[in-house]
C-alpha positions in Angstrom: -36.1 12.5 -38.4 -36.8 11.0 -34.9 -40.4 10.8 -34.1 -42.0 12.5 -31.0 -43.0 9.1 -29.5 -39.3 8.1 -29.6 -38.3 11.3 -27.9 -40.7 10.6 -25.1 -39.7 7.0 -24.7 -35.9 7.5 -25.0 -35.6 11.2 -24.2 -32.8 11.0 -21.7 -30.4 9.2 -24.1 -31.5 10.9 -27.2 -31.5 14.5 -26.0 -28.4 14.3 -23.9 -30.7 14.9 -21.0 -32.4 17.9 -22.6 -29.4 19.8 -23.9 -29.4 19.1 -27.7 -29.0 22.2 -29.7 -31.4 21.2 -32.5 -32.8 18.4 -34.6 -30.7 15.2 -34.9 -31.2 12.6 -37.5 -31.2 8.9 -36.6 -28.8 6.4 -38.2 -30.5 3.2 -37.3 -27.9 0.8 -38.8 -24.5 2.4 -38.7 -21.9 0.8 -40.9 -18.8 0.9 -38.6 -15.5 0.4 -40.4 -13.7 0.0 -37.0 -14.8 -1.2 -33.6 -16.8 1.6 -32.0 -16.2 0.3 -28.5 -12.6 1.2 -28.3 -13.0 2.9 -24.9 -14.6 -0.2 -23.3 -17.5 -0.3 -20.8 -17.9 0.9 -17.3 -20.3 0.9 -14.3 -20.7 3.0 -11.2 -22.7 4.5 -8.4 -24.4 1.3 -7.3 -27.8 1.3 -5.5 -29.6 -1.7 -4.2 -31.9 -1.8 -7.3 -29.7 -0.1 -10.0 -26.3 0.8 -11.2 -25.0 3.1 -13.9 -23.8 1.4 -17.1 -21.6 3.4 -19.5 -20.0 3.2 -22.9 -19.0 5.6 -25.7 -19.1 5.0 -29.4 -15.7 6.1 -30.7 -14.1 4.1 -33.6 -11.4 6.8 -33.8 -11.4 8.0 -30.2 -8.7 10.7 -30.6 -10.4 12.4 -33.5 -12.6 15.4 -32.7 -15.8 13.6 -33.5 -14.5 10.2 -32.3 -14.9 8.9 -35.9 -18.7 9.1 -35.6 -21.2 10.7 -37.9 -23.2 13.7 -36.7 -26.3 11.5 -36.2 -28.0 9.8 -33.3 -27.2 6.1 -33.0 -29.5 3.6 -31.3 -27.5 1.5 -28.7 -29.1 -1.6 -27.3 -28.0 -2.6 -23.8 -28.7 -5.7 -21.7 -27.8 -6.8 -18.2 -27.7 -10.5 -17.1 -27.1 -12.6 -14.1 -24.4 -14.7 -15.8 -21.2 -13.9 -17.6 -22.4 -15.7 -20.8 -25.3 -13.2 -21.0 -27.9 -16.0 -21.2 -30.1 -15.0 -18.3 -30.9 -11.4 -19.4 -33.0 -9.6 -16.8 -33.2 -6.1 -18.2 -32.7 -4.7 -21.7 -33.4 -1.5 -23.6 -32.3 1.1 -26.1 -30.5 4.4 -25.6 -29.6 6.9 -28.3 -26.0 8.0 -28.5 -25.9 11.6 -29.8 -23.1 13.8 -31.2 -23.9 16.5 -28.6 -22.6 14.1 -25.9 -19.8 12.5 -27.9 -22.0 9.5 -28.5 -21.7 8.4 -24.9 -24.4 6.3 -23.2 -25.4 6.3 -19.6 -28.0 3.7 -18.5 -29.6 3.2 -15.1 -31.5 -0.1 -15.4 -34.3 -0.4 -12.7 -35.5 -3.4 -10.8 -32.2 -5.1 -10.0 -31.6 -7.2 -6.9 -29.6 -5.9 -4.1 -26.1 -7.1 -3.3 -25.4 -9.3 -6.3 -23.2 -9.5 -9.3 -24.4 -8.7 -12.8 -22.9 -8.7 -16.3 -23.7 -6.3 -19.1 -23.0 -5.3 -22.7 -24.0 -2.9 -25.5 -24.7 -3.3 -29.2 -24.6 -0.7 -31.9 -25.4 -1.9 -35.4 -23.5 -5.2 -35.9 -20.8 -4.2 -33.2 -20.9 -5.7 -29.8 -19.1 -4.4 -26.8 -17.0 -6.3 -24.3 -18.9 -7.8 -21.4 -18.6 -5.9 -18.2 -19.2 -7.1 -14.6 -20.7 -5.0 -11.9 -22.3 -5.3 -8.5 -25.3 -3.6 -6.9 -25.2 -2.3 -3.3 -26.9 -4.3 -0.5 -30.2 -3.2 0.9 -30.1 -0.1 3.0 -30.7 -2.0 6.2 -29.0 -5.3 5.3 -26.3 -6.4 7.7 -23.3 -6.4 5.5 -20.4 -8.5 7.0 -17.6 -6.8 4.9 -17.0 -4.1 2.3 -13.7 -3.8 0.4 -12.8 -0.6 -1.5 -9.8 0.6 -3.5 -8.9 4.2 -3.1 -7.2 5.8 -6.2 -5.9 9.2 -7.1 -3.7 11.2 -9.6 -3.0 9.1 -12.7 -0.8 11.3 -14.9 -0.6 9.4 -18.2 2.9 10.5 -19.0 4.5 9.5 -15.7 3.9 5.8 -15.8 1.7 2.8 -16.5 -1.5 1.8 -14.7 -0.2 -1.4 -13.1 -2.1 -0.5 -10.0 -5.4 -1.1 -11.8 -4.1 -4.4 -13.1 -3.5 -5.5 -9.5 -6.9 -4.3 -8.4 -8.5 -7.0 -10.5 -7.3 -9.6 -8.0 -8.6 -7.8 -5.0 -12.3 -8.8 -5.0 -13.5 -5.3 -4.6 -17.0 -3.9 -4.0 -16.1 -0.5 -5.3 -13.3 1.7 -6.7 -13.3 5.2 -5.3 -11.3 7.8 -7.3 -10.7 11.1 -5.5 -9.4 13.2 -8.3 -6.9 14.0 -11.1 -8.4 11.3 -13.3 -6.8 13.2 -16.3 -4.3 16.0 -16.4 -5.1 19.0 -18.6 -1.4 19.6 -19.5 2.0 18.0 -19.8 4.5 18.3 -17.0 7.5 16.6 -15.5 10.9 15.7 -16.8 10.7 11.9 -16.7 8.0 10.8 -19.2 7.2 7.2 -19.9 4.4 8.0 -22.3 3.4 11.2 -24.2 0.4 13.4 -24.4 0.0 14.1 -28.2 -1.8 17.5 -27.6 -1.1 20.8 -26.0 -2.9 22.0 -22.8 -6.6 21.5 -22.8 -8.9 24.5 -23.2 -11.7 23.4 -25.6 -14.3 20.6 -25.5 -12.4 18.8 -28.3 -9.2 19.1 -26.2 -10.7 17.6 -23.1 -12.5 14.9 -25.0 -9.3 13.8 -26.7 -7.5 13.8 -23.3 -10.1 11.6 -21.6 -10.1 9.3 -24.6 -6.3 8.9 -24.5 -6.5 7.9 -20.8 -9.4 5.5 -21.4 -7.5 3.7 -24.1 -5.2 2.3 -21.5 -6.0 -1.4 -21.2 -5.5 -1.7 -17.4 -7.8 1.3 -16.7 -10.4 -0.2 -19.1 -10.1 -3.5 -17.3 -10.7 -2.0 -13.9 -13.7 -0.1 -15.2 -15.1 -3.3 -16.7 -14.6 -5.3 -13.6 -15.9 -3.1 -10.7 -18.3 -0.2 -10.2 -16.7 3.1 -9.6 -17.5 6.4 -7.8 -15.5 9.5 -8.6 -14.9 13.0 -7.5 -12.6 15.5 -9.3 -9.7 17.6 -8.1 -8.1 20.4 -10.1 -6.4 18.8 -13.1 -9.7 17.6 -14.7 -10.0 21.4 -15.5 -7.0 23.5 -14.5 -4.3 23.3 -11.9 -5.3 24.8 -8.5 -8.6 26.3 -9.7 -11.1 27.5 -7.1 -14.7 27.9 -8.2 -14.5 30.4 -11.1 -10.9 31.5 -10.5 -8.2 29.9 -12.5 -4.5 29.4 -11.6 -3.5 32.4 -13.7 -6.5 34.6 -12.8 -8.2 34.6 -16.1 -11.4 36.5 -16.7 -14.0 34.4 -14.8 -16.3 34.4 -17.9 -13.5 32.8 -20.0 -12.6 30.4 -17.3 -16.2 29.2 -16.8 -16.4 28.5 -20.5 -13.3 26.4 -20.2 -14.8 24.7 -17.1 -18.0 23.9 -18.9 -16.0 22.1 -21.6 -14.0 20.1 -19.0 -17.2 19.2 -17.1 -19.0 18.0 -20.2 -16.0 15.8 -21.3 -15.8 14.4 -17.7 -19.4 13.4 -17.8 -19.2 11.9 -21.3 -16.3 9.6 -20.3 -17.3 8.3 -16.9 -20.2 6.1 -15.5 -21.9 9.1 -13.8 -25.6 9.1 -12.9 -28.2 11.2 -14.6 -28.3 13.6 -11.6 -24.7 14.5 -12.4 -25.4 15.7 -15.9 -23.6 19.1 -16.4 -25.5 22.3 -17.2 -22.8 24.5 -18.6 -20.1 25.1 -16.0 -22.2 23.6 -13.2 -22.5 19.9 -12.2 -23.8 18.2 -9.1 -21.1 15.7 -8.2 -21.4 15.3 -4.4 -23.6 12.4 -3.4 -24.0 9.6 -0.9 -24.1 5.8 -1.3 -24.8 3.1 1.3 -23.5 -0.4 1.8 -26.2 -1.9 4.1 -25.8 -0.9 7.7 -22.0 -1.1 7.5 -20.7 1.9 5.3 -22.1 5.2 4.2 -19.9 6.8 1.7 -20.1 10.6 1.4 -18.5 11.8 -1.9 -17.5 15.5 -1.6 -16.7 18.2 -4.2 -14.0 20.4 -2.9 -13.3 22.3 -6.1 -16.5 23.7 -7.6 -17.7 25.8 -4.7 -14.6 26.7 -2.7 -13.6 30.2 -1.7 -10.6 31.8 -3.5 -7.2 30.6 -2.3 -5.8 32.9 0.4 -2.9 35.3 -0.1 -1.8 34.2 -3.6 1.4 35.4 -5.2 1.3 38.5 -7.4 0.0 37.8 -10.9 -1.6 34.4 -10.2 -4.2 32.7 -8.0 -2.9 29.2 -7.5 -1.6 27.4 -4.5 1.1 29.0 -2.3 3.1 28.3 0.9 2.3 31.1 3.3 3.3 32.2 6.8 0.1 32.0 8.8 1.1 35.2 10.8 1.2 37.1 7.5 -2.1 36.1 6.0 -5.2 37.2 8.0 -7.4 36.2 5.1 -6.5 32.5 5.8 -8.6 32.5 9.0 -11.7 34.3 7.9 -14.7 32.4 9.2 -16.8 32.7 6.0 -14.2 31.0 3.8 -15.4 27.5 2.6 -14.0 24.5 0.9 -17.4 22.9 0.1 -19.7 25.9 -0.2 -22.7 26.6 2.1 -25.2 24.4 0.3 -22.9 21.4 0.2 -22.0 21.9 3.9 -25.7 21.8 4.8 -26.2 18.7 2.6 -23.4 16.9 4.3 -24.7 17.8 7.8 -28.1 16.3 6.8 -26.5 13.2 5.4 -24.4 12.6 8.5 -27.4 13.3 10.7 -29.4 10.6 9.0 -26.7 8.1 8.8 -27.2 4.8 10.7 -24.1 3.1 9.3 -21.3 1.8 11.5 -18.7 3.7 9.4 -19.0 7.1 7.7 -16.4 7.5 5.0 -15.7 11.0 3.6 -14.1 10.6 0.1 -12.6 13.9 -1.0 -9.7 15.4 -2.8 -7.0 17.0 -0.6 -5.1 16.5 2.7 -7.3 17.4 5.6 -4.9 16.7 8.5 -3.1 19.8 9.8 0.3 19.9 8.1 2.6 22.6 9.3 5.6 22.9 7.1 7.9 25.0 9.3 9.9 24.4 12.5 9.5 26.2 15.8 6.9 28.8 16.4 6.4 29.7 12.8 3.5 28.1 10.9 3.6 27.6 7.2 0.7 26.0 5.3 0.0 25.1 1.7 -3.1 27.0 0.6 -4.6 24.5 -1.9 -5.7 21.9 0.6 -7.7 22.0 3.8 -4.8 23.8 5.5 -5.8 26.8 3.4 -9.3 26.6 4.9 -9.0 26.2 8.7 -12.4 27.6 9.5 -14.1 25.3 7.0 -12.2 22.3 8.5 -13.3 23.4 12.0 -16.9 23.6 10.9 -16.7 20.1 9.3 -15.3 18.6 12.6 -18.0 20.4 14.6 -20.6 18.9 12.2 -19.3 15.5 13.0 -19.6 16.2 16.7 -23.1 17.7 16.4 -24.5 14.9 14.3 -22.9 12.1 16.2 -22.1 10.3 13.0 -20.4 7.0 13.9 -16.8 6.3 13.0 -16.0 9.0 10.5 -12.8 8.4 8.4 -11.6 10.8 5.6 -10.2 9.3 2.4 -8.0 11.7 0.5 -5.5 12.0 -2.4 -3.8 14.9 -4.3 -0.4 14.9 -2.7 1.1 11.9 -4.5 2.1 10.3 -1.2 0.8 7.8 1.3 -0.1 9.7 4.5 -1.8 8.3 7.6 -2.8 10.7 10.4 -5.4 12.3 12.5 -7.5 15.4 11.8 -7.6 18.0 14.6 -9.3 21.4 15.0 -6.0 23.2 15.5 -2.6 23.0 17.2 -4.1 23.2 20.7 -6.1 20.0 20.0 -3.1 18.0 19.0 -2.6 16.7 22.6 -6.2 15.5 22.9 -8.1 12.8 21.2 -8.3 13.3 17.4 -11.6 14.1 15.8 -11.1 11.8 12.8 -8.5 9.5 11.3 -7.3 10.2 7.7 -5.7 8.0 5.1 -4.3 9.7 2.0 -3.5 7.4 -1.0 -0.5 7.9 -3.1 -0.8 8.5 -6.9 -1.6 5.8 -9.4 1.3 7.2 -11.6 2.0 10.9 -10.9 5.4 11.8 -9.7 6.0 13.4 -6.3 8.3 15.7 -4.4 11.4 14.5 -2.6 10.9 12.2 0.4 13.3 14.4 2.5 10.7 17.1 2.5 8.0 14.9 4.0 10.5 13.5 6.5 11.2 17.1 7.6 7.5 17.9 7.9 6.8 14.9 10.0 9.1 16.3 12.7 6.7 19.2 13.2 3.5 17.1 13.0 3.6 14.2 15.4 0.0 13.3 14.6 1.2 12.2 11.1 2.0 8.5 11.6 3.3 7.9 8.1 4.3 10.1 5.2 5.8 8.1 2.3 6.0 9.4 -1.3 8.6 7.2 -2.9 6.0 4.8 -4.3 3.1 4.9 -6.7 0.1 2.6 -6.0 -3.3 2.7 -4.2 -4.9 2.0 -0.9 -7.0 -1.1 -0.2 -9.7 -0.7 2.5 -11.4 -3.6 4.2 -14.2 -2.6 6.5 -16.3 -4.7 8.9 -18.3 -3.9 12.0 -15.2 -4.2 14.2 -12.5 -2.3 12.3 -11.4 -0.5 9.2 -8.1 -1.8 7.7 -6.1 0.4 5.3 -3.4 -1.5 3.3 -1.0 0.8 1.4 -0.3 -1.0 -1.8 3.0 0.1 -3.4 4.3 -0.6 -7.0 7.9 -1.7 -7.4 8.3 0.3 -10.7 5.6 2.5 -12.2 7.6 2.7 -15.5 6.8 -1.0 -16.1 3.3 -2.0 -17.1 3.7 -5.4 -15.4 5.2 -4.0 -12.1 4.9 -6.1 -9.1 3.2 -4.8 -5.9 3.6 -5.2 -2.2 1.9 -4.1 1.0 4.1 -1.2 2.2 2.2 -0.9 5.5 -1.1 -1.7 7.1 -3.1 0.4 9.5 -6.2 -0.4 11.5 -8.7 1.7 13.3 -11.2 0.0 15.6 -14.8 0.9 15.7 -15.3 3.5 18.5 -11.7 4.7 18.2 -10.4 7.7 16.3 -6.7 6.9 15.7 -5.0 4.4 13.3 -2.7 1.8 14.8 0.0 0.2 12.6 -0.7 -3.5 12.2 2.2 -4.4 9.8 
């Protein structure tokens, strides 16, 4: 049995941050028949003096137990200043436990700001691949440039992850993923790869789905090369869910049990900080990170706390296209996308920000997108167009706090969209409150381009709407401007697909509208 002094010294790793159901025996020298590091390594959430390091022991990753014994395994970790791991500056031991799928989350202290590090793990005689990461610069450092990749929506069945392969050549500081990291179910007629399991409901289901995605070599490589920050959208749990309400209006008690399973598997498979550990169906995901005096990134959670979707169809509670004149519920002032506590947190973070750029990374389209011609107004309810009062409050918060150069970074719609966010139709002729760039999907299929072309006719503030390509967005930020390059894959059905810059847009510091640069 594990001794009390070991609990005190290694309690976070051993106890799964305090949620172990009972005593766990220690297997000090596990005899692995297969490589336990099948899911690779990852890092994330960089600070000037630390970064999260992650791995999971899983010699049979698609099995319910990952091929691991029901025992705690000591995992040694080390972080070095060179890729040969000769100059080790921090090392330690964490305990991987069955309660958390033998995952390991380490936050080594005392690192230097704004520099590269290399790291690895060891369990028994097995040694992980070496990962590379980078700490954030000091909070007041004058950072000349930050480069990010914006990713979203990576349905495994619809294509390969060539986008991540290309990111390896981009010299990034950070990858920001804004949702649909996995899909809980199978859908679509054109399938390049297959989910071997039915729709996810249990913890074993979600664990296997995450493991399947994490076996992809290009996704593993991107995790092993750069630190990540992530927020979820709906498919990490259930399509179009809102707080405790599922798409098909299940009993909230049942749905919250499902959500708890999904949240735990999400935590187990990603480089999330200790503060994000889930407690049942609840998990603190929204947070802030700084890149010197240049960028403050505000990562938002637009799923866990949102009000129910307005005016759903009979028998279900998922997204719907509605005529605004026929849905008074849509405009109720109390309806929220972020929840009151997160709204207050964001206001405080923006008030305190001294960065040149404030980037709001979140899930869904924020720009006003009317889908009808003439005087009629038709909106999709599962994005910010279904929460106009919440959007107006957010824009008012930006004005009240005076946060400099806000830009929203979005996903969800499987299309590149570049536009401006307004309070409402009467504001369209005035200066926009905030520019928005929506990245297309990594692999997930989209609707017909003709539909977006039609919508652009009614929404002149949408500068570009293009969904024929899968890919990602590369953002390069300095003190003068933010450049968004829309990186399109030639063919997502090929793992070695070439890429090209579909378009490039620039917004200058002090301005609030994107201008096309190429």
